[in-house]
N, C-alpha and C positions, 0 to 999 in steps of 0.2 A: 819413760815414752811410750809403753804402752795407753796411757793415757790421752798421748798426743794422737796415737795411731786409731784408739776408739775416738777422738774428736773427731779425726781427718775423716772417718769413715762415714762416720754420720754426717757431718758436712757434706762429702761426697752424695751421699744417699738423697738430702735435700735439694741439692743442686741437680741429680739428676730426675727429682722428681719434679722440680721447676723446668728443666727442661723438656720433658716428657708432657706436660702442661701444656708449653708453649709450642711445642710440634703438635699437639692436638689441636690448638688454637688456631695455629699456621694452617692446617689442614681444613678447618671449619670454615677459616677467612678466604681460602682457596675454592671452597666448593661454592660459598656466597657469591665470590665473581662469576665463577663459570655459571651459577645460576641465574646471576645478574644478566649474563649475556645472554644465556637461554629467553629469560624473560623478556630482556629489551628485542631480539629477532622476534619474540611472538608479537609484541607491542606492535614492532614494524608490518607483521603480518595483516595485522588485524586491521590496523592506520591504511594500510593499500585496501585490503576488502571493503574498509568503511566508506573510502573516496569513491570506489567504484559503484558500490550501492547509493551512495548521496548522487553520484551523477546519474546513475538509470532514473531515480526520484525524479531528480529536475527533469530529466526529458520526459518522463509519466506527467510531472505537472506542465509543460510547456504544449504537451499533447491534449490534456484536460482544456486548459486554457484555448486553444484551438477548436476543440470539438464544442465548447460552448459558446464560443464566437459563430460556430455554425450554425448551431440549434437556434440561436438569437437571431440570424440572419433569416434562417426557413421560418423562424414565426413571425418575423416581421414580413415576410413576404405571404407567409400564408394569410394573414390579418389585411393585409392589402387586397390578395386576392378575393375573399370574402368582402371585404368593403365593396368592391367593383361589382361583385356578382350582386349583393343588395341593390345597388344603383339599377342594375338591369331587369331584377328580377325581385320586383319589391314582395315581401312576406303576404301582405294584403292581397296582390294580385294572384299571388300562387292559391291562397286559401279560397278567394271566390272562385278560381277555376275548378280547384278539386269538388265545393259546394254545385254548382253547374252539373258537373258530371255526372254525381252522384242522383241530382235530382232528373235525370232526362229519364222518361221511362222506356222501358226496354222492349223492341220488337222481336216477336219470332218466338213461339213457345212460349213455355214458363221455364224461363231463366230466371235465377236469383243469386245475388253477388253474397259471398261470403267472404270478406277478407280480399284477398286477390284471387280466390277460385270461384269459377263458374261452374254453378251445376245445373244439369241440365235432365229432365225426366223423359 
C-alpha cells in the first residue's frame, strides 16, 4: 500500500503542476485579452484622430485650389490690363517722349540733371 500511496502522491504532484501551468496559461490569455481590448481602444482613438486630420487636409487642399484659381484669375486680369495699357501707350511713343524731354535745353542758370536730382549753383 505504501507503493500505491507514493504513486498516488507522485500522480497528484504531476496533476498539481499541470494545474498550475494551466492556471498560468489562463492568466496569460486573460492578460492578452485585456491587452487586446486596450490595443483595440487605442486603435479606435488613432482612427478617430486620423479621420479628423484627413478632414483638415481635405479642407486645406480645397483652400489651396481656391487660392490657386484666384491667383490665376488675378494674373489673367493683370495681363489683360497690361495689354490694354500697351495699346494706349505704345513703348516707342514713351521712349520718344523721354528722349525729347532730355534733349530740351534748360533755361535759367546752371542747372544740370543727375538722374532725378536737379543741382543748382
